[in-house]
N, C-alpha and C positions, 0 to 999 in steps of 0.2 A: 959709716958704716959699712959692715961688712956684706958679701954677697948672700951670708947665711941667712944671716940678720933682718935680708932685704925679704929674701922668699920667705920666712918664720913671719913677717909681717903685714907677705900678699897671700897664704893660706889664711892665719887670722883676721884680714878683709873677707875675704871668702867662705868664710865659717859664721863672720856676723853678718855679710849679706846674705846670707843663706836661712840662715834663723829672724833676720828684717823680712826676710819674702814671706817664710812659712806665720811669720807673726801676723805682717797684713795680710795673710790670706785665713788667717782663724782670723782678723776683729774683722772684718768683710764678712763670714761666716754667719757668726757671731749680728751683726750689725741687720741683717739679714733673716738672721730668726727675732730678733727683736720685732722687728715691722711684722710679722703673721704672728709673733706676741700682741703687741701693739692693737693689732685689728679684732684676734680675737677678744681680748678682754673688750673693746670697745661693744664688738657685736653681744658677747655678754650678758654685758649693762645695762643695753638697749633692748635686749629680748626680756629679759628680769622685769625691768621696767613700763614695756607694751605689755608684756602677758599678766604682771598685775593688775593693769587697768583694765585690758579686759576682763580676767577673770571677777573684777569690781563689778565693771558694769553689767554685767550677765548673773553673778549675784543681786544687784539693784535690780533685774526687769528681775529675776524669781521673786523677792519679793513683793514688788508691784503686782504680779499675776496673782502672789497668793493674798492680797488685798483684796487686786478686788474682785477674784473665789471667793471669798469669805462676804464678803456685800452683795454680793448676790447671791451668796447663799440665804447669810442673813434677812432680803428681803424675799424670798423666796417663803421664809419661815414665815415672816410678819402677813404676804398674802394669806398663805392658810390657813394662822392662825385666826384670821379675821376671816377669813370665808368659813372659816368653824363655828368663829362666835357671833356671829352678825345672820341669824336663820330668815332676817328680811329682806334678800340678799333675791332678787328673783334672777331664770332660770341662764337670763342673755348677761347678767352679770357674775353669776359662778360659774359659765364656761370660762367668759372672757381673764376672769382671777385665777380659773383653773390654770386655762394655754397662758398666762402670762409665768406664774410661780414655775410652770412646767419648762418655760423659755430659759427661767434665768437657771433655772437644775441642772438644763443640757449647757449653757456654754459656760456654766463653772464647774461643765463636767469636765470639758472641751476645751479649760486651761491645764485639766492635769497633763495632758501629751496631746503635740500637734506636731505630726512627723511631718506633713506637709510642711511646715515654714521654720521647721525645727523651732519655733517657740514657744511651746508647752511648756509649764515647767520643771516634767522631769529630763526634758531637753538640753532647758538652758541652763539647769543641775550642772547633766553631764560635759555641757561645755565649760561653763564656767568650773570645773574639777582638772579637766584639761589641760586650759590652760593655766593653776595652779603649779599641776604638774609640769609644763615648759618652764614657767618661772621656776621650778625649785632646782632644778634641770641646770637652769644659768644662772643662777646663785651660787651650785654647787662648782659649777667653772670657773667662777669669776675668780678668786683665790688664786687658785692659779695659777691664774695669769698674771695675776698681783704678783706674787714675789716672783716668777719665772720673770718677767720683765728687770725685775731688782737684779737679782742672779746675774742674767744677759750686761746690763748695765754696767756693773760691777766685774766682770771676767772680763768686758772690753776694756775698762780703769787699767787694770791690771795686766792685761796687754799691752796696753797700750805704754807703760810707763817699763813693760819690762825693755821694749825698742829700745828707749830714750837710753835707760840704764843700762840697759846690754845686761841684764839677770835674764838668763835661759828660764833658770826655777818659778822665776814669777811670772812668766808665760807655762810655767806647767800648771801650776795655781788660779791661774787667768781658767787654764783651760776646761780643768775641774772643775771650778763653779759656773761654767760656762754649758760645760754639759748636763750639771743639774740643771742651769735655767731651762735646755734644751728638751730634757724630760718630765720637768713640769707641763712646760708648752706643750708635747703629745697630752698629757694630762690633762691637761685642761679641753682638751678637744674632744679625746675620748671617756675619761671618767674610767681607766681603765683599772686605777686603782685609788681607793680612798684614803689621804692622810691626816690620821686621825686629824693632828693639831692643826688641820688645810678646810677640816670638815665643817669645825663648830661655827 
């Protein structure tokens, strides 16, 4: 072997080593992004499920309040109707029935809004809508994380293969795919841009 050939081989090995080092750093960065993406996706899934449950619970509580409110109003109507139809009631019974009907009406009216307990129909509806909004936000985030995970995994595979096969162009393709995955991950957290086919 000539000295020139040995020098060429050593230069080629240095180039290959630099390429492998850069590719390894790229893989490490993509693996870190993949972990962050997985965390974001898992959190978005949990938030969507939890907020959906909370919204359903508040709607059910709202319905229960509505039913009780209707029952109180019907009971008050029945008492007032009996009061009007039965002329034989003495003054004491009339007063008691009137007080009872008024108490039922007050209870029914109180069910409309209870700011101190946050358990009135108005407050329950507002809370249910808030949970729905949070659920919808998490559901919008989820597809971005899913696609970002897939692209980051593909990028890691492409760059790994480029190291084994010593194909720098494959590492570049992997880098581009990884960058797309990273952008989708960032968009999953921020929802800065709505991508139509992912928003469905």
